[in-house]
N, C-alpha and C positions, 0 to 999 in steps of 0.2 A: 336513591340517587345514580344516576347513570354513572359509568365507567368510561363514556365513551362521548365525543363533539363529533357531529354530524354535519359535515358541509356538503350542501347541494345547490346545483348550479342547473343551467340548460345542457343537458346530456351528459352530466358526470355527477356521481355522489361519493364522497371522501368519507370514511369512518377514522377519528383519531382517537387515539387511546390518552387520557388524561396523564395516566402513570409515565406513559413514554414521552408525552410533552413535557412533564416536570423531569424528569431524568436527563433530557436532552436539555433543557435549560440550566440544569445544574453543571452539566458537562461542558456547555458551553462558556459558563461562567469559570469553570476550573480552566478551560483552555485560555480565557483571557488572562486570567491571573497568572499562568505560568508563561504566558508572552510576556506579559509587564516584567515578570521578576528574569526571565532570559534577559530580555532588552537591558535590565540594570545591571546583571553582573557581568563583569568582564576584567579585562585588564585594567582599564577606567572604568570604576565602578559610579553608576548615577542612581540618586534617590529615587525611589519608586514615584514620588510625585511628580519630580521632574520628566519621567518618562510619559506618565499619563498626561501633563502639560503637552509634550510633543504631538502625543497621539490624537490630543484635541486641537492641535494648530496654534498654541500659544506659549511655546516653548522657547527656551535660550537657541539661538542659530546653531551655535556649536554643537551642542547637545543634540540637537536634531539631526546634525550631520552624522553624530555616530551611531544613533538609534534609528534613523531613517534610510541611510546609505549602507551602513555595515552589518546590523543587527537584525533589523526589522525583515529584511527580505530573506535572510537564512530562516526566521522562525515561519515565515508564510510558507516556505519551501516545505519545511518540516511537517506543518498543518495539511498541506497540500499532498505530500507522499506518505504521510501515515494515513490518511483517510483512503487513499487509493489502494494501497495495501490491504488495509483492513476491508474494506468492501470487496475486493478481490478475493478475499479469503473467505469471506463470509459468503460469496455466491458459490464457491466451490463446494464448501462444507455442507450447503443444504442442497446442492445439485447431486452431489456424489454420496451423500449419507453418510460420510466418514468424519468424525471429529479431529481427525488427525491430519488433514488436508490444508494446504495452504498454496499460493502462488511457488513458495521456495521449495516445497516437498514435491510437488508433482511435476517440475521442471521450467515453468515458464518464466521464473525470476533467472533461472540459470542460462535459458535460452537467449534471453534480452541482454544478459551479460556476456554472453559469447559475441553477439552481435557487436556489442561495445567493444570489445577486446580486439575484434576483428577490424573495426574501424581503427582504432588506434595503432594497431600492426601494420596495415597496408594503406590507409588513408590518411592519417593525421597531419602528414607533412604538405599534402596538396590540397586537401578537402577543407573547407571552412568546419570548425567544432560546432557550428549550428546546425549540421546535418547528423549529428549524433543521435536525437530522438528518433530521427528515421530508420537508422541502423539497429537501434535497440527494439522498437516496437517491430520490424522485420524479422529481427532475430527471434523474438516472443513468438509471432504468428508461425514463422518457419520450424521454430522448436515445437510447440504445440501440433502444428500438421503433422510432425513427424510421429509423435506420440499417437496422435490420434487414430492415424492409419496403421500403426503397430499394435494398438488396442482393439481396431475393428473386426468384429465377426460376427455378421447378420447384426449389427448394431455395435454401441459402444456401452460395455456394462461397468459402473461406477468402481467395481474392485478391479477390473482390468485396466482401466484408467490409471488408477493410483499406482498400482505394481509397475506398469510400464513406464509412468511417469517417474517413479523412483530411479529407474533404471538408467533411463535417458538422462534424468539430471545428473546423474554421477558421470555419464560420458562427455555431457556438454561441459561440465566443471574441468575435467581431465583436459579437455581440449583447448580450454582457457587459460590454464597454466601451462600446459605445453608451449601456446603462443608467447606467454608472458617470459618464461624461462629461455627462449630461442633468441629473443629479440636481442642485437647487440647494443640497442639504443637505452641507456639507463633511464631516461626520462620517461618513456613509453611504457616501460616496465613497471616503474613506480607509479604512475597515473593508471594503470591496468589493475595494479593490486590494491590501490586505494579505491577503485571503483569496484573490484570485487568485495572488498570488505564493507563498504557502504558507508558513505559520507556525504553530507551536506554543506561541507566547507567551501568557501568562495562563491557561494551564490550571488546573483544580482537579479534586481528588477527586468531589465530588459533582455538578459541572456537566459535566465532560467525561470522566473516567474511569468513571463509573458509568453513562453513555450508552452509551461506545464498548465496554467490556469485556464486556457480555453478547452483543453482536453479533460478536465475535471469538472468544469461547471457544464458540460456537455452528457459526459458519461455517467455522472453520480445521478442526476435526476432520471436520466434513461432507466438505470438499475433499478431505481425506487419502483419505476413503473412496471418493472417484469416481476417485482416482489411476489405476486400471485402465484408467476409461474412457478418461482421456487419453493413458495409453501406447497403447490402440489406435485413437484419432481421428488419431495421429502417423503411422500406418501408409497413411492414405486411406481415402476413402469406401468402394472397392470391397471392401477388406480388411474395415472395421469392420461392413460388411453381411454379408460371407461368415461371419464369426464369430458372426453372430447379434444383433450390435447395430443398435440404430435409428440410424441417423447422424443425423437431424436432432433428435429428442428428447434424445439425448446432448448434442449440440451446444447445444440451448436449455439443458438444466440447467446446463452449463458457464458458458454465458453469464450465467446468472441468478446463480450464485454467484460470478462475476467483477464483475458491477455491483453486488451486495449488498456485498461487501468493498471495493471501490473508492468506493463513495458511501457507507460507513460512515467510511471513512478520510478523505475530503474534508470530512463534516460537521464534523470536528473539527481536522482540519491544514490544511484549505484546498488549493488545486491544487499539492501537490507534485508535482514531475515528475521522471521518469527513473529514480525506484527500482524501478518495475516492470519496467524496460528493463533495469538492470544486475544486480540481484541475482540472477536465474534464470540468465544466462549464468556468473556465478561459480559458482553452484551446479551446474550442467553440467559446468563444468571440475573440481570438485571430487569430486564423486558419480557423474559418468556420466548418461546420458538418461534412467533411469527415474523416473517421477515419485513413487514411492516414497519415494525419497531428495530428489527435488529441491524438492519442497513444504516439507517442514519445514527443509532447510537455507536455501532461498531467505527463509523467514519470519526465521530468525536472522540472516540476511546482512541482510536489509532493516532490521531492528530495529538493528543495529549501524551502518548507513550513516547512519541518520536520527539516533540519539544522537549521534555523532559530528558530523555536520553542524550540528546545533542547538549543540552545544558551542561549535564553531567561529563559528558565527553571534553568539553571544551575549557571547563574550570578544574576537573579533579587533580590535574598533574600540569599546571602552569609553568614556562608557556607554551607546552605541548598542546597540540589541537587532534586529539584524537578522533578516529571516526566512531560515528554514531552507531554503527551497525555491531560495534565490538560489544556495546551494552545492551541491545536489544538481543543478541546472542547470549549474553551472559546470563539474562533472565529467561529467554524462550528456550533455550536448549534442556534446563531443568524442569522446565514446565511440560516440554514435549516428551521427557523420560516420566514423569508422574503420569500424563495420559495414557502413554504404553503400558504402563503399570496398572492403571486403573481398567484400561480395556483387552488386559491379558486374557480374558475368559469369553470375549465377546466376537 
């Protein structure tokens, strides 16, 4: 019995793994269950059945206001941000061929955060907050451009890119904290600190979901189309060139996709760390190394991790609403140390 399903049409042919489809379905159901539970738990507890009724459009109007206006936008943002960071991390790990790589490790997230802090420090009182995504994405692109230029030597090698990225990430973070400390405005400092920690508190449909959803809806399918190139990049520069691929062009395109996904996610969720590191590792354990399966499964795992982290963050010490980034870091930092220990001889 074949383990794959083949979809053929005029000018295309797609091979789908039954195992990947099954795992994706299970993860999707887990995401849905986590979302319903998250919408149920809060200062006002709502029975799970009432939440489901609201989602089906037959719920009580007072319950509908709490679920649809206050809690559901935050859940949707958690799923979008988690998926974006996870896929950005999967791209980097496959392209650089280093399991320790993620957007926050190589400096992409810190570049985006520096762009946001610059916006808060210089322009928040004169420019609309709706311009914040433009600054975070620009910061991510400019930060990565600096990393790329510093790492260039007859091309960009994966190892040099990682080492330069770690150093510049520390520089970007130092500049962000320097701006935060030097501002006399307490509100700007507090807002910047929350952003640097990573939080999806106070999100809404029109301000956040409407901004992030088009980016994710466009970039995630485009990234899945590039899955074959990521698979080839994992085999090394010589093999990539031998099969007719342009090593540097493919690498540049993949970096751009990773930057765009991470920058868009940071614009709404702040510098949430380690999701881009953890999710691809779990995905490879579940579906193997082929990126046709790793990318969608990583997206679902990233969504699940951030929804659960945010649920814990806002309910563990009521009435405090803690940043979700605290809990992703609490899980991710030990995992990073474990990976360092396991890779110490390689």
